[in-house]
N, C-alpha and C positions, 0 to 999 in steps of 0.2 A: 532575281539573278539574271543578268543578261546572257546572251548566247555564248559570247566569247569566254566569259568566266565559267560557264557551265562546261564548255569544251575542255578548258584547262583542268577543272576539277575532275572530270571524267578521266582525262589522261593520267592524272596523278593517282587516281584510284586504281586504274588498270596497271600502272607501273608498280604501285605498292603491292598489289596482289601478285603480280608476276615475280617480284623479288621475294615475297614470302614463300612461294611454292618452288622457287628455283633450287634450293638444296634437295628437295625430294625428287624433282625432275632429273637432276644430274647425279643422283645417288651420292650426295655428299653429306657430311655431318652438318646438322643444323647449327648455325652460328659459325660454321666453317673454320676449320683449323687454320686455313690460309687467310681468313677474313675477307673473302671476296664480296661480290655484289649481293649474294644471298643474305648476308648478315645485315643488310640495310632494310629488309622488309619490315621488321618489327618497329624500328624508329619511324619509318615513313607511315606505317599504319597508325601508330600512336599519334603522329602529327595530324593525319587526316581526321582522326577521331576528335582531337582537340578543336580543329577548325569546325567540324560538324556540330560539336557540342556548343561551341560559342555562337555559331549562327542560329542554332535551334533555340537556345535560351534568350538570345537577343530578339528573335522573332516573337517568342512568347511574351516577353516583356513589352515590346512595342505594341502588340495587339491588345494586351491587357490595358495599357495606358489609353489607347484609342477607345476601347470599350468603356472604360471608366469616364472618359470625357463625354461620350455619347449618352450614357445612362449613369449619372452620379449616384442615384439611389441604389444601384446594384454593386457599388464599389467594393463592399465588404465580401460579397460572395465571389466576385471576380478575383479579388486578391487571394482568397483562399484557394480557389481552383488554380490560379496561376502558380502559387507556391507548390502545390502538390504536383502539378505538371512539370515544373522546373526541377523538382526533386527527382522525378522519374527519369527525366532526360539526363540529369547529373549522374544517376546510378549507371545508366547505360554508357555514359561517357567514361566514368571511372573504370568500368569493366573493360571497355575497349583499350584504354591506356594500359591497364594491367596486363591484358593479353599481349599487347604490343611489346611491353617490356619483358614479359616472359619469353616471347619469341626471340628476343635479343640475347637472353641468358642461356638458351639451350644450344 
């Protein structure tokens, strides 16, 4: 990841976190009766989780293919470990999306 992309990602993470805690800081109802900026924290958080999950699984897959190309005799073991690791990332990804959507509904 280049530095410019990393700066934008960090900025979006900070903005999403700020929007998620805004209702508590300003003593408003979560989800906001007025539908202000505080209600955007959940969707932004869910979007960041989707981006992170996609990048993680893509990196796992790319590394697995590279490893299989270097050592074809280990392809079966690498494939098994890749599937298990991708499943773990997917569980974290789904949990993050669920939390983001729950933050939207409250």
